[in-house]
C-alpha positions in Angstrom: -182.1 -96.5 -34.7 -182.4 -100.2 -34.8 -180.7 -102.4 -32.1 -178.7 -105.7 -33.0 -180.3 -107.3 -30.0 -183.7 -106.9 -31.6 -183.0 -108.7 -34.9 -184.7 -111.9 -35.8 -185.7 -113.7 -38.8 -189.2 -113.7 -40.3 -190.8 -117.1 -40.8 -194.3 -117.6 -42.1 -196.0 -119.7 -44.6 -195.3 -119.0 -48.2 -198.6 -119.2 -49.5 -199.9 -116.6 -47.3 -196.7 -114.4 -48.0 -197.6 -114.6 -51.7 -201.1 -113.5 -51.0 -200.0 -110.7 -49.0 -197.4 -109.7 -51.3 -199.9 -109.5 -54.3 -202.3 -107.4 -52.2 -199.6 -105.0 -51.2 -198.5 -104.5 -54.8 -202.0 -104.4 -56.0 -202.9 -101.7 -53.8 -199.6 -99.6 -53.6 -199.6 -96.1 -54.7 -195.8 -96.6 -55.6 -193.2 -99.3 -55.4 -189.3 -98.9 -54.9 -187.4 -101.7 -56.2 -184.1 -102.2 -54.5 -181.7 -104.5 -56.6 -178.5 -106.3 -55.7 -176.3 -109.0 -57.4 -178.7 -111.8 -56.3 -181.4 -110.5 -58.9 -179.1 -111.0 -61.8 -177.7 -114.3 -60.4 -181.3 -115.6 -60.2 -181.6 -114.4 -63.9 -178.8 -116.6 -64.8 -176.3 -113.9 -65.3 -173.4 -115.4 -63.4 -169.6 -114.8 -63.3 -168.5 -118.3 -63.4 -169.7 -121.5 -64.9 -170.2 -122.1 -68.7 -170.2 -118.6 -69.9 -166.9 -117.9 -68.0 -165.1 -120.9 -69.3 -166.3 -120.4 -72.9 -165.1 -116.9 -73.3 -162.2 -116.8 -71.0 -160.5 -120.2 -71.3 -157.1 -118.6 -72.3 -157.1 -116.4 -69.1 -158.2 -119.5 -67.0 -155.4 -121.6 -68.4 -152.7 -118.8 -67.9 -153.9 -117.4 -64.5 -156.2 -120.1 -63.2 -158.9 -117.6 -62.5 -162.1 -119.2 -61.0 -164.6 -116.3 -61.9 -165.0 -113.1 -63.8 -165.5 -111.1 -60.6 -162.0 -112.1 -58.9 -160.2 -111.8 -62.2 -161.3 -108.2 -62.4 -159.0 -107.6 -59.7 -155.9 -109.2 -61.2 -152.8 -106.7 -61.6 -152.1 -107.5 -65.2 -148.7 -106.6 -66.5 -149.7 -104.4 -69.4 -152.6 -102.4 -70.5 -152.9 -104.4 -73.6 -153.7 -107.3 -71.4 -155.6 -105.5 -69.1 -158.0 -104.5 -71.8 -157.9 -107.8 -73.4 -159.6 -109.2 -70.4 -161.8 -106.2 -69.4 -163.0 -105.8 -73.1 -164.4 -109.3 -72.9 -165.8 -108.8 -69.4 -167.8 -105.9 -70.6 -168.9 -107.2 -73.7 -170.2 -110.3 -72.4 -171.9 -108.7 -69.4 -173.2 -105.6 -70.9 -173.4 -105.7 -74.7 -173.9 -109.5 -75.5 -176.5 -110.1 -72.7 -180.1 -111.0 -73.8 -183.6 -110.6 -72.4 -184.6 -113.1 -69.8 -187.8 -114.0 -68.0 -186.7 -112.9 -64.4 -186.3 -109.4 -65.3 -189.3 -109.4 -67.7 -191.5 -110.8 -65.0 -190.5 -108.1 -62.6 -191.3 -105.5 -65.3 -194.6 -106.9 -65.9 -195.5 -106.6 -62.2 -194.5 -103.0 -61.8 -194.9 -101.5 -65.3 -198.4 -100.1 -64.8 -197.4 -98.8 -61.1 -195.5 -95.5 -60.1 -192.0 -97.2 -59.5 -188.4 -96.3 -59.2 -185.3 -98.7 -59.2 -182.1 -98.3 -57.1 -179.6 -100.7 -57.8 -176.0 -101.7 -57.2 -175.9 -103.8 -60.5 -173.9 -102.4 -63.4 -175.2 -104.8 -66.1 -177.9 -102.5 -67.7 -180.6 -105.2 -67.4 -183.2 -102.8 -66.3 -183.1 -100.8 -69.3 -182.7 -103.9 -71.5 -186.1 -105.2 -70.2 -188.0 -102.0 -70.7 -187.6 -100.0 -67.4 -187.8 -96.3 -67.9 -184.3 -94.7 -67.8 -185.7 -91.9 -65.9 -186.7 -94.2 -63.1 -183.3 -96.0 -62.5 -180.5 -95.1 -60.2 -177.3 -96.8 -60.9 -175.4 -96.1 -57.6 -172.4 -98.2 -58.4 -171.6 -97.3 -62.0 -172.2 -98.8 -65.5 -170.1 -101.2 -67.4 -170.9 -99.2 -70.6 -168.8 -96.3 -69.4 -165.1 -95.0 -69.3 -164.0 -92.6 -67.0 -160.6 -91.1 -66.2 -158.7 -93.5 -63.9 -157.3 -90.7 -61.9 -160.7 -88.7 -61.7 -159.3 -85.5 -63.2 -162.8 -84.6 -64.2 -166.3 -85.7 -63.5 -167.4 -87.1 -66.9 -168.0 -90.5 -68.3 -167.7 -91.8 -71.9 -169.8 -94.3 -73.8 -167.5 -97.2 -74.5 -169.7 -99.6 -76.8 -167.7 -98.6 -80.0 -164.3 -99.0 -78.2 -165.0 -102.3 -76.6 -166.2 -103.7 -79.8 -163.1 -102.6 -81.6 -161.2 -104.4 -78.8 -163.0 -107.6 -79.0 -162.5 -107.9 -82.7 -158.9 -106.7 -82.8 -157.5 -108.6 -79.7 -154.9 -111.5 -80.1 -153.1 -113.8 -77.5 -155.3 -112.1 -74.8 -154.1 -108.5 -75.8 -155.4 -105.6 -77.7 -153.3 -103.4 -80.0 -151.7 -100.7 -78.2 -153.5 -98.2 -80.3 -156.7 -99.1 -78.9 -155.9 -98.4 -75.3 -158.2 -95.6 -74.1 -156.7 -92.6 -72.5 -158.2 -89.7 -70.7 -158.8 -86.8 -73.3 -158.0 -84.3 -70.6 -154.9 -85.3 -68.5 -153.6 -88.3 -70.8 -154.0 -91.0 -67.9 -155.4 -94.5 -68.9 -159.2 -94.7 -68.7 -160.9 -97.2 -66.5 -164.4 -98.6 -66.2 -166.9 -96.6 -64.5 -167.1 -98.9 -61.4 -167.2 -97.8 -57.7 -163.9 -99.4 -56.6 -162.4 -96.5 -54.6 -162.4 -92.7 -54.0 -161.7 -92.0 -57.9 -165.3 -93.3 -58.9 -166.6 -90.5 -61.0 -170.3 -89.6 -60.2 -171.2 -87.5 -63.3 -174.1 -85.3 -64.3 -176.2 -88.4 -65.1 -175.4 -89.9 -61.8 -176.5 -86.9 -59.9 -179.5 -86.2 -61.8 -180.5 -89.8 -61.2 -179.9 -89.3 -57.4 -182.0 -86.3 -57.5 -184.9 -87.9 -59.2 -184.6 -90.7 -56.7 -184.6 -88.5 -53.8 -187.6 -86.5 -55.2 -189.5 -89.7 -55.5 -188.9 -90.7 -52.1 -190.2 -87.3 -50.7 -193.2 -87.4 -52.6 -194.1 -91.0 -51.7 -192.8 -91.4 -48.3 -196.2 -91.3 -46.6 -198.3 -92.9 -49.2 -198.9 -96.6 -49.7 -195.3 -97.6 -50.6 -193.9 -100.9 -51.2 -190.2 -101.4 -50.7 -189.3 -104.6 -53.0 -185.6 -105.6 -52.0 -184.4 -108.3 -54.5 -181.0 -110.1 -54.1 -179.5 -107.5 -51.7 -176.7 -108.8 -49.7 -174.9 -107.4 -46.6 -171.6 -106.4 -48.6 -172.9 -102.8 -48.7 -176.0 -102.6 -46.7 -175.8 -98.8 -46.3 -176.9 -98.3 -50.0 -180.3 -100.1 -50.0 -181.2 -102.3 -47.1 -180.6 -100.0 -44.0 -182.3 -97.1 -45.9 -185.3 -99.3 -46.8 -185.5 -100.3 -43.0 -185.6 -96.7 -42.1 -188.1 -95.9 -44.7 -190.4 -98.8 -43.5 -190.0 -97.6 -39.9 -191.0 -94.0 -40.7 -193.6 -94.6 -43.2 -197.1 -95.0 -41.8 -198.3 -97.2 -44.8 -195.0 -98.6 -46.0 -194.5 -102.4 -46.4 -191.1 -104.1 -46.9 -190.5 -107.2 -48.9 -187.1 -108.8 -49.1 -186.5 -111.9 -51.4 -183.1 -113.7 -51.3 -181.5 -117.0 -50.9 -179.4 -115.7 -48.1 -180.7 -116.0 -44.3 -182.1 -112.5 -43.5 -182.6 -110.9 -40.2 -184.6 -107.7 -39.6 -185.3 -105.3 -36.8 -188.4 -106.1 -34.4 -189.4 -102.6 -35.1 -190.5 -103.3 -38.6 -191.5 -107.0 -38.2 -195.1 -106.4 -38.6 -194.6 -104.4 -41.8 -192.3 -107.1 -43.4 -192.3 -110.0 -45.6 -189.0 -111.9 -45.5 -188.6 -114.9 -48.2 -185.7 -117.1 -48.6 -186.5 -118.5 -51.8 -185.1 -118.2 -55.6 -186.1 -114.8 -56.8 -186.9 -116.1 -60.2 -189.6 -118.5 -58.7 -191.2 -116.0 -56.6 -191.4 -113.3 -59.3 -192.9 -116.0 -61.5 -195.6 -116.8 -58.8 -196.3 -113.2 -58.1 -196.8 -112.7 -62.0 -199.3 -115.6 -62.0 -201.0 -114.5 -58.9 -201.3 -110.9 -60.2 -202.6 -112.0 -63.6 -205.2 -114.3 -61.7 -206.4 -111.2 -59.6 -206.8 -108.9 -62.7 -208.8 -111.8 -64.4 -211.0 -112.0 -61.3 -211.6 -108.4 -61.2 -213.1 -108.2 -64.7 
């Protein structure tokens, strides 16, 4: 649909963008949030830095890991050490996280609107900050779920109790052998429900969320719809970015807002219906919240 020859950046005064964004969101019949890793990064949830060094110093010393993301691909020699690492990774990114102002500001911005969220993030931040679970579609999995590593069946399992047990019992970077999770059907080792290859399990909950999202799109496609894309990069553009472009192109009353620190280029076909901002998401959401509060106060 879109030609690479017609791609160009959108450059405009930020104060004008801010006013336009506030107007779009205020008047919207519905808002779809498309969230990538850049949103959690803006919220301070990083895979390197202080938290990484505080909780993984032994793994860093032994393997010279530089961040949690790349460490997750390391071929550990035993399942005891594999889960020694991954139990910490899951615990500190899923169960030991706290509320933060970035996600809270986003929720305050859309909580009174008809909204839906599609995200490639797996850190549970949306539910932690009050977003309705029935309005969320986690396309790439959830740190809080186990699945069969061989995908012998399409079911996932809550791992909170198991992960906490691993955290408390591990010694010397390893968990006890009797805590290693195995598939109750085929006996293969369990893995984390993350989309890494063709063995990713799309369970009943995943399909139900997908159906709710598709129904939301169908019902709101031709209404005053705002597509709010936050921190979405170009690693998997086919999940959020390209479909948002298509929705914006086809929707007669649809507006596309993309906020990211990365340089972004968009098709000419949707240029007039797009707002592209190269700024910190945390700062932009804070500005939007303040502008929205001022608008509501003025209307009283």
